[in-house]
Structure formats: structure tokens, C-alpha cells
N, C-alpha and C positions, 0 to 999 in steps of 0.2 A: 571390489565388486562394483560395477557401474550401477548408478541409481536410475537415471532416466533412460528408458528403452531406446534402442537405436532407431526404430521406426518413428518414434515420437520426435527425436532430434532431426531426422531427415524431413519429416513433414513440416517442421518449423522452418528449416532452411528453404524448403521448396516454396513456402508461402512468402518468405522474404525475396526469394529469387524472382518471383513473378513481378513484384513491385520494382525490383532493381532493373529488370529488363524493360518494364514500361517507362521507366525514367531515364533510360539509356545510360545506366551506371554499370560498369563492368564487374565490380566486386564491392563488397562491404568488408570493412576491417572492424571487427568487434573487439573492444578493449575493456569496457566497464564491467565490473563484477556481476551485476544483476543480469546484464545481457549475455555475458560469458556463460553464466550458469544456465540461462535459458537455451542457448544454442549449442552448448557442449556438454552440459551436465556436470561441469567442474568449474572451479574458480582459480585454478592455478594460473600464474602470471604468464601472459603472452598475448597472442593475437589470434582470433579465429577469422580465417579468410573464407568468406562465402561468395563465390563467384556467381555471376548472373545465370550460369548453367554449369553443371558439374558438381562433384561432391565437395563439401567443405573441408578445410584443412585447419587443424588446431596446431599452431606453431607455439611451442612452450619455451619460455625463458626460465621459469622456475615453478614447479619442480616436475620434470618430465615424467619420472616414475609414478608419481601420484596421479598426474593427469591421465596417464595410460591406464591406471587402475580405476579411475573415477568416470572417465568418459567412454561411451560406447561408439564414438565415431571411428571410422576406419583409418583415417589419416591423421596421426598424431606424431609430429616431428619436432626435433629440437630447433630452437631459435637462439643461436649463440650470440648474435648481435643484429642490429637493424640492417646492417649491410647485406644480410642474407635475404631480406624481405622482397626486393624486386624480383629475384628469380623464383621464389616461392609463389609470389603473386601472379606472375605471368604463366607459370606452370599450371596453377589452379584455374586460371581464367582461360587457358588454352590459346594464349597468344598475347600480343601487346595490349597494355591496359592504358586507357585514356582518362577515365573518370572512376574514382573510388569514393565510396561513401564512408563517413565516420560519424560517431555519435557526438556531433558538435554541440548538442545541448548540455553535455556533461564532461566531455574531454577538455582538459585545460589547453589553452592556446599554446603553451610551451610544448606539450606533448604532440599536438597537431603539427606544429612546426618541425618537430624532430622527425616525425614520419614523412612530412612533405620534403624534408631535406634529403632523404634517400630515394625519393620518387620525384625528381625535378621536372619531369615532363608529364606529370599526372595532375589532373585537376581534382582537388579534394572538395567534395560536396557533403551536405548534411543528410545523413541517412536516418537520423533519429525519428522523424515522423513515420517513416515506413516501418521501422523497428517497433515503435510504440503501438502502431496500428495492428501489426501482426500479433504482438503480445497481448493485445486487449481481448482477443477471442480465445477462450480457453477450451482445451480438449477435455475429453472424458478423464484422461490421466490426471490433468491438472485439477479438475473438479474433485477428483478423488482425494488428492492431497489437501485441497482446501476444506473438504469435509472432515478430514483428520484434524486439521487446525481448528475447525469449529468445535469439535469435541474438547480440545484443549482449552479453547476460549470459555466454554461452559464450565469446565473445572475451575478456571481462574476466578470466575464470578462466584461460584458456589464456595470456593475457599475464602473469598473476601467476606461473604455472608456469614460463614461459620466463625471467622476470625474476628469479626467486628466487635469491639469493646469500647464502652465509654471511657474517655481519657487517654486512649492510645493515640499515638501520633499517626499522621498520614504515612510517614516513612515506615513505621512499625507494621502497619497494615500492608503496605507495598511489599515489605520484606517477606511477610508470610505468604502472600500470593505468588511472588516471584520464585521463592524456594520451592513451592509445590509445583509450579509450572516447569521449572528446570528438572525436578525429579521425574516428571511425567513426559519429558522429551522436548521441551521448548528449546529451540536452537539458540536463543539468546539475542542474536542480532536482528534488528528490524531495519531493512533497507528502505531508504527514501531517495527519490531521484532529484527532487528540487534542490537547487543550490543553497547550501547553508541551512537546510532544514534537517532536523535530527529528532530522534525519539529514543528513549530507553524503555522498552516494554510498553509504555503508554502513560496514562495519567490516572492517579488516584487523588481526588480533591474533595475537600469537605467544607461545608459552610461557605463563608464569604470568600475563601481562597479560590473557589471554583469560578468566581466572577472576576478574578484578577487576570487581565490579558497579558500575554507575553509575545515574543517575536515569532514563534512558529505560526504558520498559516492554519491554525486550528480555531474552532469556535471558542474553546476554553484554553486557559494557560496554566494558572496556578503560580504560587510563589516559588516552588522548587526549593532545594536544600541550600542553595548558594547563588550569588550573582553569576558565578561561572556556569551554572546550570539552572537558569531562572524559569523553570517550568516543571510541572508535575508535582509529585508528593514533596511536602516539606515537613517542618517540625510542628505544625499546628496540631493541637489536640482535638480529637473528634468528640462532639457533644451529642446528646440525645436530641431527637426532634429536628435535625438538620439534614439536608441532602448530602449524600456521599456518592460522588461520581466515580465509577470504575470504568474507565475508557482504556481498555488494554487490547494489545495485539498479540495473538498467538502465532507462532512460527514453527512449521514442521517441514523438514526437507526443502527449505527455501520458500515454501508457500505460506501465505499469511491469511489470517482471519481477524478482522477488526470488529469489535463489538463493544457497546456501551450499555450499562445498566445503572440505574439510580437506586441506592440503598439508603435505609434509614433505621436508626435505633428508635423504636417506638413508632410515632406517627409524624408525618409532615404537617406543618401549618396548612390550613385549607387553601390559601393562596398558591402555595407551591404544589400541593397535590393536584389542584385544578390545572396548573401549568403542565404537570407531567401527563395528565390525561390529554391535554391539547397536543403535546409532542407525539403521543401515541396515535392520535387521530391524524396528524399530519403524516406520520410514517405510513399509515395504512393508505392514505390518499395517494402518496407517491408510489407505494407498492402497486396499487391498482393500475397505475400508468406505465409500469415497467413492462414493455413489450416491444418486439421488433417493429421498427419504423417510428417509434416515439422519439421526439427531439429532446436531448438533455436540457437545452435552454428552456423549453416549454415546461418541463417538469420542475425546474428550479423556480421559474416565475410563478407557476401555479402554487408551489409550496409557500412562497413569500406572501402571495395574495391570501392564501388560506390562513396563514398565521396572523395576518393583519385582521382578517374577518373575525378571528377568535379573540382579538384584543392584545396580540403580542407582537405588534409591528416593531416596537422599540427594542425588545430583548431577543428577537429571533436570531439565532446563530451568532450571538455576541451582542455587544452594546456599543453604541456610538461609532466612531470611525474605525473601530477594531473588529467590526462585524465580519465574519467569514462570508464570502460571496459565493457560496455553493451550498447544496443540500446533500450531495453525495459524491462519491469518487470511486474510480476503479481500483481494484486491488489484485495482486497476484504474487509475484516475487518482490514487488515493491509496494509500498503503502499508498503511493500517489500515482496510480496508473490511469490510463484512459479507459472508458470515457469519464468525464467529469460532469456532474449534473450542475451546470452553471451557465450563465450567459456567455455567448461566444462559441459554445459547443453545439453546432447545428447538425453534424453528421448523425444520422439516426442510429438508434440502438440496434444491435444485431443479436441473434441467438448465439450464445456463447460468451457474451459480455458478463462480467461479474461486477456488481457495484455495492458499496456500503452506503446506506441511507442513514443520516444521523441528525434528525431534528433536535436542537437544543435551545433552551430558553434561559436567558441570563437575567438576574436581578442584581445589579451592582450593590455591593455592601451586604447582600443577603445570601447569595449562592446561585446555583444553577441546577436545572433538572434536564433530563433528556434520555434518549434511547438511540441505539444504533444496531442495525442488523445488516447482514450480508445476503445478497440475492443473486442468483444466476438468471439470466434472461433466456427463456426457452420459447419455442414457437407458440406456446399456450399462455405465455406471460411470465410472471416472476415466480421463482422457486426459492423459498427461504432456505439458506444453508446453515445459519446460526440456529442454536438449539435451545437456548435459555428462554424461559417463559417471558412473554412480552408484558411485563407488569412492573410496578414499583415493588422492590424486594425489601421486606421489613423484618427486622428482628423485633419481635413483639414486645419484649421488655428489655430495658437497658441492663447490661450485666455489670 
């Protein structure tokens, strides 16, 4: 039974086609799983051919029967080998093809060269900016899926709050949350576009481990369970009176919701409690600026300046050279979509963009506090999609 409606898929293809035509590109070849899901409703292996005009063609290498059941596109055909691609491509484009676009931000060079080898007279150009721009504007269908994910994200935080016990390890708390999420429909996998970036559900961090940086481009890292996975929950035991970060991503039918809350057994020291209030104030300041026409870079710089005015210039979004250089990011079928609230992103926000705003303040050797919520940009401003109360979540007595 197809998941994504046919009209939804055709609307997405049409949005990309307008950009292909404007850039004099005859067709796009979609290969990467997240983009394949977006344009076909399936992630069976193959290539989705989206011509500059005309219906898309989903050419499937493996498994055709599943693709036919999962995708609502009209043209789903077998792709026995790449030698069949030129005829499929010219047929879909309605004539000879001179320039094709590929997702060159993620497609390996060897794969690009293999495709170029069967298209010797065709110029291969980068279609990823067009694809990411189209994907950044969410439809009502997508917003509905992300609202479902937001309900799951709330369940995950509430499960963490109910499960939190003094002396349990971060991994034990993570296991409780992840089991509840899977029982309630979490898809398990969290897709990230950035090369060599990865995440498993997200981060549960306590005390000083939350202030330990690691390689992912996140404000927080954590020790993780092993050098092979050096981030997220580890074997540290949770104590009363210290911040516990639950920065988890919910996933439903491909769509994600990223949310962070700070938990504590008992009460936080005054220094950290004040910092949490500052993070909440920064969140609301950015939220007020989320409207069509706002420049992402301005929102980021404003948040940095506001953090400094509150006395948190050093620890805002990380510490030292490992500070994250953003205050928010787009989200959809991947965790790191456009727009990014960071320097260098000058294209204004549009109605339909969805961003997660995540002010976090780090104290090396002590811990971190923070909050993250997901917002849809509407003509009237920001609409919060996440559901959990915007406050420090406390278990009043250590159990």
C-alpha cells in the first residue's frame, strides 16, 4: 500500500522540474535514500529519473515488486543494469539529453563515474542545491507527519522523566527511552546528509559527560559507550542535582522531530538553573524572529549576541574551538536539512520551512543545559510543533 500520495509526489517533482528548467538541466537522477524517499515514497534501490518536463520514472534495480507496492508513481520499471539507463533517460526526457543533475554532495565519485560511463556525451552537474531547496519547504502532508513525530518525541522525554533513577547509567536510561519509542512506532533509523555524520536516536548525557565534545557537528557530544561510537550515552552513573540532557530525535514514516529537554533529579545548582533560564530566553528571542523574510544568519548572530549579553559568551553552543556555529537547523526526512540558522545562510526564510532551534550552554567539567524545539514558519510567524513543556523537568526527589 503506497504511503506518500501520488499528488504529493508529483508536486515535489514539479517543484524540482522548475529549477531544472531554469538551470538548463534536462533531467535529475535521484540515487540517495532520503531523496529517493522524498521523490518516490520508497527507498528500493535504483534511480528516479525526473526530467525537466514530463512524469518521473522510477527505475528499480532491487526490489521491483516492493517498489511497485510502496510508490504511487505511475512509471515504475525494472533496471537490470546501467546499460539500460540511456534509453530510459532519453525516453523520460522526450529526446536527447545534454546535461543531467546528480546529488554530488552525497553521491560517491565512483558511483558518479559509473553513471557517467554509460552517458559519455552527457554533462553531469550538481543538482543537490536544487533538491535541498525544494525539500526545505514542507507541504501540509509533511507537516502532518512531523506533528506525529512530535507526539513521539514528547513520549520519549516523558519516558525519560519517569525512568530516571539515581545511580542508573546513561545507557540504562537510553535503553528505557528507546524501547518505549520503538513500541510506539519509532522507525529506528535517523538519516543525516552530512558526510561521516551519524546519530543513533540522539544523545542522553549527564553531568560532566555532556560537556565532553566529540566529532559530530553538534553542540554536545558525550563519551559514548566505546571509542568506536564516541558520542551519546555511556556508562556514567547519573547522580542527583546534575543536569541530564535528553536530545532525542523521533522518526515516523521517514519524517523527524528533533527535541531537547534538560532533566534533573532534585534541583540544579543555582548557576546551572540560571543558565537554563538563559537558554529558554534565547529560544524565545529566536522564535520571535522566525518569520518569512528573516535572514538565518541574522537570527544566529542575534542569538550569539544575546547569549553574550547574558554572560554566556564562552559556553554558548559548546566550548572553545569545538563550539557549534549555528543556533538552529532545518529538519524533515534528514536531521540536517536547509535552512541552517548560521552565518553564510542569507536566503530568507519562507513559509513552509521547518527549523529546530537549540540554544545550549556548556560548562566544561560540570555539564550542560539547554532546550530545543521545532517550529514551522507560517505567514504569521513561528508555529511550535513540539509539545513538551518548555521548562526544566525535575523529578522532585531522588529515587
